[in-house]
MARBA-3410 file (N, C-alpha, C, O; in Angstrom, 1 decimal):
229
18.0,76.5,-13.3,18.9,75.9,-12.3,18.5,76.3,-10.9,17.9,77.3,-10.7 ~ 18.9,75.5,-9.9,18.6,75.8,-8.5,19.2,77.1,-8.0,20.3,77.5,-8.5 ~ 18.5,77.7,-7.1,18.9,79.0,-6.5,19.4,78.7,-5.1,18.6,78.1,-4.3 ~ 20.6,79.1,-4.7,21.2,78.7,-3.4,21.6,80.0,-2.7,22.2,80.9,-3.3 ~ 21.4,80.0,-1.4,21.8,81.1,-0.5,22.9,80.6,0.4,22.8,79.5,1.0
24.0,81.3,0.4,25.1,81.0,1.3,25.1,82.0,2.5,25.1,83.2,2.3 ~ 25.0,81.5,3.7,25.1,82.3,4.9,26.4,82.0,5.6,26.5,81.0,6.3 ~ 27.4,82.8,5.4,28.8,82.5,5.8,29.5,83.8,6.1,29.6,84.6,5.2 ~ 30.1,83.9,7.3,30.8,85.2,7.6,32.3,85.2,7.2,32.9,86.3,7.2 ~ 32.8,84.1,6.9,34.2,84.0,6.4,34.2,84.3,4.9,33.9,83.5,4.1
34.7,85.5,4.6,34.5,86.0,3.2,35.2,85.1,2.2,34.7,84.9,1.1 ~ 36.4,84.6,2.5,37.2,83.8,1.6,36.4,82.5,1.3,36.4,82.0,0.1 ~ 35.9,81.9,2.4,35.2,80.6,2.2,33.9,80.9,1.4,33.6,80.1,0.5 ~ 33.2,81.9,1.7,31.9,82.2,1.0,32.2,82.5,-0.5,31.4,82.0,-1.3 ~ 33.3,83.2,-0.8,33.6,83.5,-2.2,34.0,82.3,-2.9,33.6,82.1,-4.1
34.8,81.4,-2.3,35.2,80.2,-2.9,34.0,79.3,-3.2,33.9,78.8,-4.4 ~ 33.1,79.1,-2.3,31.9,78.3,-2.5,31.0,79.0,-3.6,30.5,78.3,-4.5 ~ 30.9,80.3,-3.6,30.1,81.0,-4.6,30.6,80.7,-6.0,29.8,80.5,-6.9 ~ 31.9,80.8,-6.2,32.5,80.6,-7.5,32.3,79.2,-8.0,32.0,79.0,-9.1 ~ 32.5,78.2,-7.1,32.3,76.8,-7.4,30.9,76.5,-7.8,30.6,75.8,-8.8
29.9,77.1,-7.0,28.5,76.8,-7.3,28.1,77.5,-8.7,27.4,76.9,-9.5 ~ 28.6,78.7,-8.9,28.3,79.4,-10.1,28.9,78.6,-11.3,28.2,78.6,-12.4 ~ 30.1,78.0,-11.1,30.7,77.2,-12.2,29.8,76.0,-12.5,29.8,75.6,-13.6 ~ 29.1,75.5,-11.5,28.2,74.3,-11.7,26.9,74.8,-12.3,26.0,73.9,-12.6 ~ 26.7,76.1,-12.4,25.4,76.5,-13.0,24.3,77.0,-12.0,23.2,77.3,-12.5
24.6,77.0,-10.8,23.7,77.4,-9.8,23.6,78.9,-9.7,24.6,79.6,-10.0 ~ 22.4,79.4,-9.4,22.3,80.9,-9.1,22.6,81.1,-7.6,22.0,80.4,-6.8 ~ 23.5,82.0,-7.3,24.0,82.1,-5.9,23.8,83.5,-5.3,24.1,84.5,-6.0 ~ 23.3,83.6,-4.1,23.4,84.8,-3.3,24.1,84.5,-2.0,24.2,83.3,-1.6 ~ 24.7,85.5,-1.4,25.4,85.2,-0.1,25.2,86.4,0.8,25.2,87.6,0.4
25.2,86.1,2.1,25.1,87.1,3.2,26.1,86.7,4.3,26.6,85.6,4.3 ~ 26.4,87.7,5.2,27.5,87.4,6.1,27.1,87.3,7.5,28.0,87.1,8.4 ~ 25.9,87.5,7.9,25.5,87.3,9.3,24.1,86.7,9.5,23.4,86.5,8.5 ~ 23.8,86.3,10.7,22.6,85.5,10.9,21.3,86.2,10.6,20.4,85.7,10.0 ~ 21.2,87.5,11.1,20.0,88.3,10.8,19.8,88.4,9.3,18.6,88.3,8.9
20.8,88.8,8.6,20.7,88.9,7.2,20.3,87.6,6.5,19.5,87.5,5.5 ~ 20.8,86.5,7.1,20.4,85.1,6.6,19.0,84.8,6.7,18.3,84.3,5.8 ~ 18.4,85.2,7.9,17.0,84.9,8.1,16.2,85.8,7.2,15.2,85.3,6.5 ~ 16.5,87.1,7.1,15.8,88.0,6.2,15.8,87.5,4.7,14.8,87.5,4.1 ~ 17.0,87.1,4.3,17.1,86.6,2.9,16.3,85.3,2.7,15.6,85.2,1.7
16.5,84.4,3.6,15.8,83.1,3.4,14.3,83.2,3.4,13.6,82.4,2.7 ~ 13.7,84.1,4.2,12.3,84.2,4.3,11.7,85.3,3.3,10.5,85.4,3.2 ~ 12.5,86.0,2.6,12.0,87.0,1.7,12.1,86.6,0.3,11.5,87.2,-0.6 ~ 12.9,85.6,0.0,13.1,85.2,-1.4,13.0,83.7,-1.5,13.4,83.0,-0.5 ~ 12.6,83.1,-2.6,12.5,81.7,-2.8,13.8,81.0,-3.1,14.4,81.3,-4.2
14.4,80.2,-2.3,15.6,79.5,-2.5,15.3,78.0,-2.6,14.4,77.5,-1.9 ~ 16.1,77.3,-3.3,16.0,75.8,-3.4,16.8,75.1,-2.4,16.6,74.0,-2.0 ~ 17.8,75.9,-1.8,18.7,75.3,-0.8,19.5,76.4,-0.1,19.8,77.4,-0.7 ~ 19.8,76.2,1.2,20.6,77.1,1.9,21.8,76.4,2.5,21.7,75.4,3.1 ~ 23.0,77.0,2.3,24.2,76.6,3.0,24.4,77.5,4.2,24.6,78.7,4.0
24.4,77.0,5.4,24.3,77.8,6.6,25.4,77.5,7.6,25.6,76.3,8.1 ~ 26.3,78.5,7.8,27.4,78.3,8.8,26.8,78.3,10.2,25.8,79.0,10.5 ~ 27.4,77.6,11.2,26.9,77.6,12.5,27.4,78.8,13.3,26.5,79.4,14.0 ~ 28.6,79.2,13.2,29.2,80.3,14.0,29.1,81.6,13.2,29.9,81.9,12.3 ~ 28.0,82.4,13.5,27.7,83.6,12.7,27.6,84.8,13.7,27.2,84.6,14.8
27.9,86.0,13.2,27.6,87.1,14.1,26.1,87.4,14.1,25.3,87.1,13.2 ~ 25.7,88.1,15.2,24.3,88.6,15.4,23.4,87.4,15.8,22.8,87.5,16.9 ~ 23.2,86.4,15.0,22.4,85.2,15.3,23.3,84.0,14.9,23.8,84.0,13.8 ~ 23.4,83.0,15.8,24.1,81.8,15.4,23.3,81.0,14.4,22.1,81.2,14.3 ~ 24.0,80.1,13.8,23.3,79.3,12.7,22.2,78.4,13.2,21.2,78.3,12.5
22.2,77.9,14.5,21.1,77.1,15.0,19.9,78.0,15.2,18.8,77.5,14.9 ~ 20.0,79.2,15.6,18.9,80.1,15.8,18.3,80.5,14.4,17.1,80.6,14.2 ~ 19.2,80.8,13.5,18.8,81.1,12.1,18.0,79.9,11.6,16.9,80.1,11.0 ~ 18.4,78.7,11.8,17.7,77.5,11.3,16.4,77.4,11.9,15.4,77.1,11.2 ~ 16.3,77.6,13.2,15.0,77.5,13.9,14.0,78.5,13.4,12.8,78.2,13.2
14.5,79.7,13.1,13.6,80.7,12.6,13.1,80.4,11.2,12.0,80.7,10.8 ~ 14.0,79.9,10.4,13.6,79.5,9.0,12.6,78.4,9.0,11.6,78.4,8.3 ~ 12.8,77.4,9.9,11.9,76.3,10.0,10.5,76.6,10.5,9.6,75.8,10.2 ~ 10.3,77.7,11.1,9.0,78.1,11.5,8.1,78.5,10.3,6.9,78.4,10.3 ~ 8.8,78.8,9.1,8.0,79.2,8.0,8.4,78.5,6.7,7.6,78.6,5.7
9.5,77.7,6.7,9.9,77.1,5.4,10.6,75.8,5.6,11.2,75.5,6.7 ~ 10.4,74.9,4.7,11.0,73.6,4.7,12.1,73.5,3.7,12.5,72.4,3.2 ~ 12.7,74.6,3.2,13.8,74.6,2.3,14.9,73.8,2.8,15.2,73.9,4.0 ~ 15.6,73.0,1.9,16.7,72.2,2.4,17.8,73.1,2.9,18.2,74.1,2.3 ~ 18.4,72.7,4.1,19.5,73.4,4.7,20.6,72.5,5.0,20.4,71.4,5.6
21.8,72.8,4.5,23.0,72.1,4.8,23.9,73.0,5.8,24.2,74.1,5.4 ~ 24.2,72.4,6.9,25.0,73.2,7.9,26.5,73.1,7.6,27.0,72.0,7.2 ~ 27.2,74.2,7.7,28.6,74.3,7.6,29.3,74.6,8.9,28.9,75.6,9.5 ~ 30.2,73.9,9.4,30.8,74.2,10.7,32.2,73.6,10.8,32.5,72.6,10.2 ~ 33.0,74.2,11.7,34.3,73.7,12.0,34.2,72.7,13.2,35.1,72.0,13.5
33.0,72.6,13.8,32.9,71.6,14.9,32.7,70.2,14.4,32.3,70.0,13.2 ~ 33.2,69.3,15.2,33.1,67.9,14.7,32.6,66.9,15.8,32.8,65.7,15.7 ~ 31.9,67.5,16.8,31.4,66.6,17.9,30.0,66.0,17.4,29.3,66.6,16.7 ~ 29.8,64.8,17.8,28.5,64.1,17.5,27.3,64.9,17.9,26.4,65.0,17.2 ~ 27.3,65.4,19.2,26.2,66.0,19.7,25.9,67.4,18.9,24.8,67.8,18.8
26.9,68.0,18.4,26.7,69.2,17.6,26.0,68.8,16.3,25.1,69.5,15.9 ~ 26.4,67.7,15.7,25.7,67.2,14.5,24.3,66.9,14.8,23.4,67.3,14.0 ~ 24.0,66.2,15.9,22.7,65.8,16.3,21.8,67.1,16.5,20.7,67.1,16.1 ~ 22.4,68.1,17.2,21.7,69.3,17.5,21.2,70.0,16.2,20.1,70.5,16.1 ~ 22.1,70.0,15.2,21.8,70.7,14.0,20.8,69.9,13.2,19.8,70.5,12.6
20.9,68.6,13.1,19.9,67.8,12.4,18.6,67.8,13.1,17.5,67.9,12.4 ~ 18.5,67.8,14.4,17.3,67.8,15.1,16.6,69.2,15.0,15.4,69.3,15.1 ~ 17.4,70.2,14.8,16.8,71.6,14.7,16.2,71.7,13.3,15.5,72.7,13.0 ~ 16.4,70.7,12.4,15.7,70.8,11.1,16.7,70.8,9.9,16.2,70.9,8.8 ~ 18.0,70.7,10.2,18.9,70.7,9.0,18.8,69.4,8.3,18.4,68.3,8.8
19.0,69.5,7.0,18.9,68.3,6.1,20.2,67.5,6.0,20.2,66.3,5.7 ~ 21.3,68.3,6.2,22.6,67.6,6.2,23.6,68.5,6.9,23.3,69.6,7.4 ~ 24.8,68.0,7.1,25.8,68.6,7.9,27.2,68.3,7.4,27.5,67.1,7.2 ~ 28.0,69.3,7.1,29.3,69.0,6.6,30.4,69.8,7.4,30.1,71.0,7.7 ~ 31.5,69.2,7.8,32.4,69.8,8.7,33.6,70.4,7.9,34.1,69.8,7.0
34.0,71.6,8.2,35.1,72.3,7.6,36.4,71.7,8.3,36.4,71.3,9.4 ~ 37.5,71.6,7.5,37.5,71.8,6.0,36.9,70.7,5.3,37.0,69.5,5.7 ~ 36.3,71.0,4.1,35.7,69.9,3.3,36.2,70.0,1.9,36.6,71.1,1.4 ~ 36.1,68.9,1.2,36.4,68.9,-0.3,35.2,69.5,-1.0,34.1,69.1,-0.7 ~ 35.4,70.4,-2.0,34.3,71.0,-2.7,33.4,69.9,-3.4,32.2,70.0,-3.5
34.1,68.8,-3.8,33.4,67.7,-4.5,32.3,67.1,-3.5,31.2,66.7,-4.0 ~ 32.7,67.0,-2.3,31.8,66.4,-1.3,30.6,67.3,-1.1,29.5,66.9,-1.0 ~ 30.9,68.6,-0.9,29.8,69.6,-0.8,28.9,69.6,-2.0,27.6,69.6,-1.8 ~ 29.4,69.6,-3.2,28.6,69.5,-4.4,27.7,68.3,-4.4,26.5,68.3,-4.8 ~ 28.3,67.1,-4.0,27.5,65.9,-3.9,26.4,66.0,-3.0,25.3,65.5,-3.2
26.6,66.5,-1.8,25.6,66.7,-0.8,24.5,67.6,-1.2,23.3,67.4,-1.0 ~ 24.9,68.7,-2.0,23.9,69.6,-2.5,23.0,68.8,-3.5,21.8,69.0,-3.5 ~ 23.6,68.0,-4.4,22.8,67.3,-5.4,21.8,66.3,-4.7,20.7,66.2,-5.1 ~ 22.3,65.7,-3.6,21.4,64.7,-2.9,20.3,65.5,-2.3,19.1,65.0,-2.4 ~ 20.5,66.6,-1.7,19.5,67.4,-1.0,18.4,67.9,-2.0,17.2,67.8,-1.8
18.9,68.4,-3.1,18.0,68.9,-4.2,17.2,67.8,-4.8,16.0,67.9,-5.1 ~ 17.8,66.6,-5.0,17.1,65.5,-5.5,16.0,65.0,-4.6,14.9,64.7,-5.0 ~ 16.4,64.9,-3.3,15.4,64.5,-2.3,14.2,65.5,-2.3,13.0,65.0,-2.2 ~ 14.5,66.8,-2.4,13.4,67.8,-2.4,12.5,67.6,-3.6,11.3,67.6,-3.5 ~ 13.1,67.3,-4.7,12.3,67.1,-6.0,11.5,65.9,-5.9,10.3,65.9,-6.3
12.0,64.8,-5.3,11.3,63.6,-5.2,10.1,63.8,-4.2,9.0,63.2,-4.4 ~ 10.3,64.5,-3.1,9.2,64.7,-2.2,8.1,65.5,-2.8,6.9,65.3,-2.6 ~ 8.5,66.6,-3.6,7.5,67.4,-4.3,6.7,66.6,-5.3,5.5,66.7,-5.4 ~ 7.4,65.7,-6.1,6.8,64.9,-7.1,5.9,63.8,-6.4,4.8,63.5,-6.9 ~ 6.4,63.3,-5.3,5.7,62.2,-4.6,4.4,62.6,-4.0,3.5,61.8,-3.8
4.2,64.0,-3.8,3.0,64.4,-3.1,1.8,64.2,-4.0,0.7,64.3,-3.5 ~ 2.0,64.0,-5.4,0.9,63.8,-6.3,0.6,62.3,-6.5,-0.3,62.0,-7.2 ~ 1.5,61.4,-5.9,1.3,60.0,-6.1,0.6,59.4,-4.9,0.4,60.0,-3.9 ~ 0.1,58.1,-5.1,-0.5,57.4,-4.1,0.5,57.1,-2.9,1.7,56.8,-3.2 ~ 0.1,57.4,-1.7,1.0,57.3,-0.6,1.4,55.8,-0.3,0.5,54.9,-0.4
2.6,55.6,0.2,3.0,54.3,0.7,3.0,54.4,2.2,3.6,55.2,2.8 ~ 2.3,53.4,2.8,2.2,53.4,4.3,2.8,52.1,4.8,2.4,51.0,4.3 ~ 3.7,52.2,5.8,4.3,51.0,6.4,3.6,50.8,7.7,3.4,51.8,8.5 ~ 3.2,49.6,8.0,2.4,49.3,9.3,3.1,48.2,10.0,3.4,47.2,9.5 ~ 3.3,48.4,11.3,3.9,47.4,12.2,3.2,47.5,13.5,3.5,48.4,14.3
2.3,46.5,13.8,1.6,46.6,15.1,0.8,47.9,15.1,0.1,48.2,14.1 ~ 0.9,48.7,16.2,0.1,50.0,16.3,0.8,51.1,15.6,0.3,52.2,15.5 ~ 2.0,50.9,15.0,2.8,52.0,14.4,2.5,52.1,12.9,2.7,51.1,12.2 ~ 2.2,53.2,12.5,1.9,53.5,11.0,2.8,54.6,10.6,2.9,55.7,11.2 ~ 3.5,54.4,9.4,4.4,55.4,8.9,4.1,55.6,7.4,4.2,54.8,6.6
3.6,56.9,7.2,3.3,57.3,5.8,4.5,57.9,5.2,4.9,59.0,5.5 ~ 5.1,57.2,4.2,6.3,57.6,3.6,6.2,58.9,2.9,7.1,59.8,3.1 ~ 5.2,59.1,2.1,5.1,60.3,1.2,4.6,61.5,2.0,5.1,62.7,1.7 ~ 3.8,61.3,3.0,3.3,62.4,3.8,4.2,62.7,4.9,4.0,63.7,5.6 ~ 5.2,61.8,5.2,6.1,62.1,6.2,5.4,62.2,7.6,5.7,63.1,8.4
4.5,61.2,7.8,3.7,61.2,9.1,3.8,59.9,9.7,3.9,58.8,9.1 ~ 3.9,59.9,11.1,3.9,58.7,11.9,2.8,58.8,12.9,2.6,59.8,13.5 ~ 2.1,57.6,13.2,1.1,57.6,14.2,1.2,56.3,15.0,1.7,55.3,14.4 ~ 0.8,56.3,16.2,0.7,55.1,17.0,-0.7,55.0,17.6,-1.2,55.9,18.2 ~ -1.4,53.8,17.2,-2.8,53.7,17.6,-3.6,54.8,17.1,-4.6,55.2,17.7
-3.2,55.3,15.9,-4.0,56.4,15.3,-3.7,57.8,15.8,-4.2,58.8,15.3 ~ -2.8,57.9,16.8,-2.4,59.2,17.4,-1.1,59.7,16.7,-0.1,59.0,16.8 ~ -1.1,60.8,16.1,0.1,61.4,15.4,1.2,61.6,16.4,0.9,62.1,17.5 ~ 2.4,61.3,16.1,3.6,61.7,16.9,4.5,62.5,16.1,4.6,62.3,14.9 ~ 5.2,63.4,16.7,6.2,64.3,16.1,7.6,63.7,16.1,8.1,63.5,17.2
8.1,63.5,14.9,9.5,63.0,14.8,10.3,64.1,14.0,9.8,64.7,13.1 ~ 11.6,64.2,14.3,12.5,65.0,13.4,12.7,64.2,12.1,12.4,63.0,12.0 ~ 13.3,64.9,11.1,13.5,64.3,9.8,14.4,63.0,10.0,14.2,62.0,9.4 ~ 15.4,63.1,10.9,16.4,62.0,11.0,15.8,60.9,11.8,16.0,59.7,11.5 ~ 15.0,61.2,12.8,14.3,60.1,13.5,13.3,59.4,12.6,13.2,58.1,12.6
12.6,60.1,11.7,11.7,59.5,10.8,12.5,58.6,9.8,12.0,57.5,9.6 ~ 13.7,59.0,9.3,14.4,58.2,8.4,15.0,56.9,9.1,15.0,55.9,8.4 ~ 15.4,57.0,10.3,15.9,55.8,11.0,14.7,54.8,11.2,14.9,53.7,11.0 ~ 13.6,55.3,11.6,12.4,54.5,11.8,12.0,53.9,10.5,11.6,52.7,10.4 ~ 11.9,54.7,9.5,11.6,54.2,8.1,12.5,53.0,7.7,12.0,52.0,7.2
13.8,53.2,7.8,14.8,52.2,7.4,14.5,50.9,8.2,14.6,49.8,7.6 ~ 14.2,51.0,9.5,14.0,49.8,10.3,12.6,49.1,9.9,12.6,47.9,9.7 ~ 11.6,49.9,9.6,10.3,49.4,9.3,10.2,48.8,7.9,9.4,48.0,7.6 ~ 11.1,49.2,7.0,11.1,48.7,5.7,11.6,47.3,5.6,11.4,46.5,4.7 ~ 12.4,46.9,6.7,12.9,45.5,6.7,12.6,44.9,8.1,13.6,44.7,8.9
11.4,44.7,8.5,11.1,44.1,9.8,11.7,42.8,10.0,11.6,41.9,9.1 ~ 12.2,42.5,11.2,12.8,41.3,11.5,14.3,41.1,11.0,14.9,40.1,11.4 ~ 14.8,42.1,10.3,16.1,42.0,9.8,17.0,43.0,10.6,16.7,44.2,10.7 ~ 18.1,42.5,11.1,19.0,43.3,11.9,19.7,44.4,11.0,20.3,44.0,10.0 ~ 19.6,45.6,11.4,20.3,46.7,10.7,21.5,47.1,11.6,21.4,47.5,12.7
22.7,47.1,11.0,23.9,47.5,11.7,23.9,49.0,11.9,23.2,49.8,11.2 ~ 24.6,49.5,12.9,24.7,50.9,13.1,25.3,51.6,11.9,24.8,52.7,11.5 ~ 26.3,51.0,11.3,26.9,51.6,10.1,25.9,51.8,9.0,25.9,52.8,8.3 ~ 25.1,50.8,8.8,24.1,50.8,7.7,23.0,51.9,8.0,22.6,52.6,7.1 ~ 22.6,52.0,9.2,21.6,53.0,9.6,22.2,54.4,9.4,21.5,55.3,9.0
23.5,54.5,9.8,24.1,55.8,9.6,24.2,56.2,8.1,24.0,57.3,7.8 ~ 24.5,55.2,7.3,24.6,55.5,5.9,23.3,55.6,5.2,23.0,56.6,4.4 ~ 22.3,54.7,5.4,21.1,54.7,4.7,20.1,55.7,5.2,19.4,56.4,4.4 ~ 20.0,55.9,6.6,19.0,56.8,7.1,19.5,58.2,7.3,18.8,59.1,7.2 ~ 20.8,58.3,7.6,21.4,59.6,8.0,22.3,60.2,6.9,22.8,61.3,7.0
22.5,59.4,5.8,23.4,59.8,4.7,24.8,60.2,5.1,25.4,61.1,4.6 ~ 25.3,59.4,6.1,26.6,59.7,6.6,27.4,58.4,6.7,26.8,57.3,6.9 ~ 28.7,58.5,6.5,29.6,57.3,6.8,30.3,57.6,8.1,31.4,58.1,8.1 ~ 29.7,57.3,9.2,30.2,57.6,10.5,31.2,56.6,11.0,30.9,55.8,11.9 ~ 32.4,56.6,10.4,33.4,55.7,10.8,33.9,56.1,12.1,34.4,57.3,12.3
33.8,55.3,13.1,34.3,55.6,14.5,33.4,56.4,15.3,33.7,56.7,16.4 ~ 32.3,56.9,14.8,31.4,57.7,15.5,29.9,57.3,15.2,29.0,58.1,15.2 ~ 29.7,56.0,15.0,28.3,55.5,14.7,27.4,55.6,15.9,26.3,55.2,15.8 ~ 27.9,56.0,17.1,27.1,56.1,18.3,26.0,57.2,18.1,25.1,57.3,18.9 ~ 26.1,58.0,17.0,25.1,59.0,16.7,23.8,58.2,16.4,22.7,58.7,16.7
23.8,57.0,15.9,22.7,56.2,15.7,22.0,55.9,17.0,20.8,55.9,17.1 ~ 22.8,55.6,18.0,22.3,55.2,19.3,21.4,56.4,19.9,20.4,56.2,20.6 ~ 21.9,57.6,19.6,21.1,58.8,20.1,19.7,58.8,19.5,18.8,59.1,20.2 ~ 19.6,58.5,18.2,18.3,58.6,17.5,17.5,57.4,18.0,16.2,57.5,18.1 ~ 18.1,56.3,18.2,17.3,55.1,18.7,16.7,55.4,20.1,15.6,55.1,20.4
17.5,56.0,21.0,17.0,56.4,22.3,15.8,57.4,22.2,14.9,57.3,22.9 ~ 15.9,58.3,21.2,14.8,59.3,21.1,13.6,58.6,20.5,12.5,58.9,21.0 ~ 13.7,57.7,19.6,12.6,56.9,19.1,11.9,56.1,20.2,10.7,56.0,20.3 ~ 12.8,55.4,21.0,12.2,54.6,22.1,11.4,55.5,23.1,10.4,55.1,23.6 ~ 12.0,56.7,23.3,11.3,57.6,24.3,9.9,58.0,23.7,9.0,58.2,24.5
9.9,58.3,22.4,8.6,58.8,21.8,7.6,57.7,21.5,6.4,57.9,21.4 ~ 8.1,56.4,21.3,7.2,55.3,20.9,7.2,54.2,21.9,6.1,54.0,22.5 ~ 8.3,53.6,22.1,8.3,52.4,23.0,7.8,52.8,24.5,6.9,52.2,25.0 ~ 8.5,53.8,25.0,8.2,54.2,26.4,6.8,54.8,26.5,6.1,54.5,27.5 ~ 6.5,55.7,25.6,5.2,56.4,25.7,4.0,55.5,25.5,3.0,55.7,26.2
4.1,54.6,24.6,3.0,53.8,24.3,3.1,52.3,24.8,2.2,51.5,24.5 ~ 4.1,52.1,25.6,4.3,50.8,26.3,4.3,49.6,25.2,3.6,48.7,25.4 ~ 5.1,49.8,24.2,5.3,48.8,23.2,6.8,48.4,23.1,7.7,49.3,23.4 ~ 7.1,47.2,22.7,8.5,46.8,22.5,8.7,46.7,21.1,8.5,45.6,20.4 ~ 9.1,47.8,20.5,9.2,47.9,19.0,10.7,47.7,18.5,10.9,46.9,17.6
11.6,48.4,19.1,13.0,48.4,18.7,13.8,47.6,19.6,13.9,47.9,20.8 ~ 14.5,46.6,19.1,15.3,45.7,19.9,16.8,45.9,19.6,17.2,46.0,18.4 ~ 17.6,45.9,20.6,19.1,46.0,20.4,19.6,44.6,20.2,19.4,43.7,21.0 ~ 20.5,44.5,19.2,21.2,43.2,19.0,22.6,43.5,19.4,23.4,44.2,18.7 ~ 23.1,43.1,20.5,24.3,43.4,21.1,25.5,43.2,20.2,25.6,42.1,19.6
26.3,44.3,20.0,27.5,44.2,19.2,27.2,44.3,17.7,28.1,44.2,16.9 ~ 25.9,44.4,17.3,25.6,44.5,15.9,24.8,45.7,15.5,25.3,46.6,14.8 ~ 23.6,45.9,16.1,22.8,47.0,15.7,21.4,46.9,16.3,21.2,46.6,17.5 ~ 20.4,47.1,15.4,19.0,47.2,15.9,18.1,46.5,14.9,18.4,46.4,13.7 ~ 17.0,46.0,15.5,16.0,45.3,14.6,14.6,45.7,15.2,14.4,46.0,16.4
13.7,45.9,14.2,12.3,46.2,14.6,11.4,45.0,14.3,11.5,44.4,13.2 ~ 10.6,44.6,15.3,9.8,43.5,15.2,8.3,43.8,15.5,8.1,44.8,16.1 ~ 7.4,42.9,15.2,6.0,43.1,15.6,5.9,43.1,17.1,6.4,42.2,17.8 ~ 5.3,44.2,17.6,5.3,44.3,19.1,4.5,43.1,19.7,4.4,43.1,20.9
END
């Protein structure tokens, strides 16, 4: 069964999550501060990390950045914050998912299952023939998680990649903000789907503006569509 590390300084919350995960059959370790979280994450093999944002010694964002220098282990952020930009910051720093306290344990367990399944699919897919999406000068390798424009590699965050992938899989078809939030970001952003707009702006900055192509078009009041430049 999967091995999970909990990095959480609120003892009652950490203990509650630990008991629920153990009940589900997971092997669980927990630490209470950021420095201990970095040490544990980089010294032992974990299948997933639950990481609180507000931690003593090192905050969760810094812990995540240090982990990402050496490991691509799935990380789900736990936080009491609920602002869109806080979520974007966590996801752009390399988090795989984000859940706001208080949360239902069933939701957390579901998100853990999704993250572990995605990790397993990526590992299995690395032995298969790669799927490449091509639109004009833009090439997206699904299995290698690589994007290039005119043969030049560009760096995208995981969430930027998934938004671009969702658009490129259905060229010419308008994707609503709600669908992009659900399909690409694994969130049901009711009332706060403007998080999708943030990722679109970042993609335009990295692709449209930099390479002088008109790739992503806004459909006013609906969402976005990607067409042949």
